[in-house]
Backbone bond lengths (Angstrom), bond angles and torsions (degrees), N, CA, C in turn:
res aa  C-N    CA-C-N  psi(-1)  N-CA   C-N-CA  omega(-1)  CA-C   N-CA-C  phi
1 M - - - 1.444 - - 1.526 111.11 -
2 F 1.326 116.37 -41.85 1.453 119.11 178.99 1.520 111.75 -65.71
3 S 1.328 116.06 -32.43 1.469 118.45 178.82 1.536 110.62 -67.74
4 T 1.321 116.67 -34.10 1.470 120.08 177.19 1.516 110.80 -65.81
5 I 1.310 116.94 -43.72 1.474 121.07 178.13 1.522 110.17 -65.60
6 K 1.333 116.54 -41.21 1.465 121.01 178.51 1.531 110.42 -62.88
7 D 1.329 117.20 -42.12 1.463 121.26 178.33 1.535 110.97 -65.40
8 F 1.329 116.12 -38.29 1.470 120.04 179.79 1.526 110.92 -61.53
9 F 1.315 117.55 -45.57 1.456 120.86 -178.07 1.521 113.06 -76.48
10 S 1.324 118.11 -18.98 1.460 120.09 179.08 1.525 112.51 -87.76
11 E 1.321 118.13 -14.39 1.469 121.36 177.98 1.531 109.89 -67.21
12 E 1.322 117.23 139.44 1.455 122.16 -179.70 1.522 112.59 -117.05
13 D 1.316 118.31 5.26 1.459 120.66 -178.45 1.522 112.10 -64.05
14 G 1.301 118.17 -39.58 1.463 121.66 -178.51 1.511 112.95 -74.41
15 A 1.322 117.86 -20.83 1.464 120.94 -178.26 1.519 111.34 -63.99
16 V 1.311 117.57 -37.36 1.467 120.88 178.85 1.519 109.94 -66.54
17 T 1.304 117.00 -39.55 1.462 120.86 178.33 1.517 110.36 -63.84
18 V 1.304 117.24 -42.28 1.465 120.95 178.39 1.522 110.15 -63.04
19 D 1.319 117.60 -40.87 1.466 121.02 177.49 1.528 110.77 -58.86
20 W 1.323 117.38 -46.53 1.460 120.83 -179.54 1.518 111.75 -65.16
21 V 1.316 117.50 -38.39 1.463 120.78 178.53 1.525 110.34 -64.95
22 V 1.311 116.95 -43.23 1.462 120.61 179.49 1.523 110.74 -65.72
23 L 1.325 117.87 -44.17 1.464 120.87 178.47 1.524 111.63 -62.62
24 T 1.324 117.34 -42.65 1.459 121.17 179.41 1.528 110.85 -64.85
25 A 1.320 117.05 -41.72 1.461 120.64 178.05 1.530 110.91 -63.80
26 A 1.317 117.18 -38.05 1.465 120.29 178.19 1.522 111.11 -65.69
27 I 1.316 117.62 -41.97 1.464 121.17 179.21 1.518 110.59 -65.08
28 V 1.313 117.20 -43.01 1.469 120.55 178.71 1.523 110.11 -64.75
29 G 1.316 117.48 -40.55 1.466 121.01 178.15 1.521 112.42 -63.40
30 I 1.324 116.64 -43.11 1.465 120.34 178.43 1.525 110.40 -65.19
31 A 1.322 117.35 -40.91 1.469 120.08 177.96 1.524 110.77 -63.03
32 G 1.314 117.54 -40.16 1.462 120.75 177.72 1.518 111.83 -64.01
33 M 1.325 117.04 -41.61 1.466 119.94 178.23 1.529 111.36 -65.41
34 M 1.321 117.09 -39.02 1.465 120.24 178.63 1.528 110.80 -64.99
35 Y 1.322 116.83 -38.57 1.469 120.36 177.28 1.523 110.31 -61.28
36 V 1.317 116.53 -46.15 1.464 120.03 -179.08 1.523 110.64 -64.33
37 L 1.322 117.22 -41.43 1.460 120.51 -178.09 1.528 112.81 -70.29
38 L 1.325 117.63 -37.54 1.460 120.59 -174.32 1.521 113.74 -93.00
39 N 1.310 118.74 -14.16 1.461 121.97 -173.20 1.521 112.10 -59.99
40 E 1.329 118.51 -47.40 1.458 121.48 -176.80 1.531 111.26 -65.03
41 G 1.310 117.35 -43.20 1.460 120.62 179.11 1.514 112.89 -64.21
42 I 1.315 116.81 -39.14 1.460 120.89 179.57 1.518 110.54 -68.28
43 Q 1.332 117.75 -38.42 1.459 120.41 177.68 1.516 111.01 -63.98
44 S 1.329 117.26 -38.56 1.455 121.36 178.76 1.526 110.78 -63.53
45 V 1.307 117.15 -45.52 1.465 121.39 178.44 1.530 110.24 -63.50
46 D 1.318 116.72 -39.49 1.462 121.33 178.75 1.526 111.39 -61.79
47 E 1.324 116.94 -44.65 1.464 120.30 179.38 1.521 111.31 -64.85
48 Q 1.313 117.58 -42.22 1.467 121.24 179.81 1.523 110.70 -65.12
49 T 1.311 117.57 -40.00 1.462 121.11 178.48 1.525 110.51 -65.26
50 G 1.335 116.52 -42.56 1.457 120.58 178.32 1.520 112.07 -61.98
51 Q 1.324 117.19 -40.96 1.463 120.57 178.15 1.523 111.04 -66.26
52 A 1.320 117.03 -40.75 1.467 119.94 179.54 1.531 110.86 -65.83
53 L 1.319 118.11 -40.57 1.460 120.82 -179.62 1.520 112.24 -71.76
54 S 1.324 117.28 -31.42 1.469 119.01 -179.15 1.521 111.99 -73.13
55 S 1.327 117.51 -20.85 1.465 119.89 179.92 1.533 112.61 -87.35
56 I 1.310 119.01 -5.53 1.464 122.43 -179.67 1.521 109.21 -84.39
57 Q 1.337 115.26 133.36 1.453 119.95 176.87 1.522 109.01 -105.02
58 V 1.298 115.78 136.31 1.460 121.94 -178.04 1.527 108.14 -113.96
59 Q 1.336 115.52 130.50 1.460 119.75 177.64 1.526 108.99 -94.72
60 Q 1.306 114.45 139.31 1.459 118.96 179.03 1.518 108.20 -93.03
61 I 1.307 116.43 130.56 1.463 122.58 179.95 1.530 107.44 -111.07
62 S 1.317 115.41 129.26 1.460 118.07 178.03 1.517 108.80 -104.65
63 F 1.312 116.01 137.78 1.463 122.78 179.41 1.525 108.59 -107.33
64 D 1.315 116.36 76.74 1.466 120.81 179.37 1.489 112.25 -89.56
């Protein structure tokens, strides 16, 4: 029984999986924080761009 427990703790196959899970969680967390930080600024730029484009008048030219 002790040899089974010793073998379980000496295995390193699961350690790589844990590393990938931790790295993936960190990347997802950083992406979520960037979304929260940049969302308000991007919305402001979007509204200003929409207002600027709505005030532009376009003339139609016909080529008869």
